[in-house]
Phi, psi and omega in degrees: 000132183274171179299318181297317179297319179295318179297315179300316180295319182291332178271357178089016180257028182294147186259019178289142179275138179237147177278139179293144181261092177221153178270173178295327178298317179295323177297320178298318180295317182291333180284327182274135177279129176205160174209159178252119180270128178292157181299318175228115189295327179204162177244135173268125174262117188255135172254124181224143174247089185296139178240344182221175176296324179299324178295321178290328175295323177297317177300314179302312180296320180298321183281314186281313186269317185268347182058037178255139173288149182228133172261121185247129174257106185270009184299319181297313180295325179295322180283338180289333180140176185288329184294308179296323181292320178293322177299318178296319178298321178295319177298318180294321177298318179297316179301318183287316185281310187273329185248004177057032176284156176257143178227125181229133176285127179268314177199150178223125180206186182294330182246000179218141172216082190260135179229139172258130178244129181233147175292165185298334182281351176252118181261139176258127180246126178267120178261137180278000000 
C-alpha cells in the first residue's frame, strides 16, 4: 500500500466498494414509483393596493378561500378619508377574529402603510 493510498483511507476517500445497507422493504419502496403531493403545492404572495370595497373583498377571498398570504398597502385608502380606511380595518378585524388570520404591520410612512395578512395555516414568526 502506497503513501497516497494510506492518506486516502485515513481521510475517508478509500475506493473500496461497499454493499448498501438496505432491507428488502426499502428495496420494494425504491422500486415502486410514488410521490407525496402537498395539500397546497405553492402559495402566491399577492401585493395589492386596494382602492375600493371590491379590492378589499378580493383580499378577503384570497386569504379565506385560496389560502394565500396578501401584502396590503392601505396608504391610498388612508388618504381617501376615514370611511374607506375604517372599512378596510373592519375587514381585517373580521379576518383576524372569525377566520384566525394573522395581520402584521410591515411599514408605515407618509406614502406606505403595508400590512401582511396570512391565513391560519401560515404562521408568521418574528425573529429577534
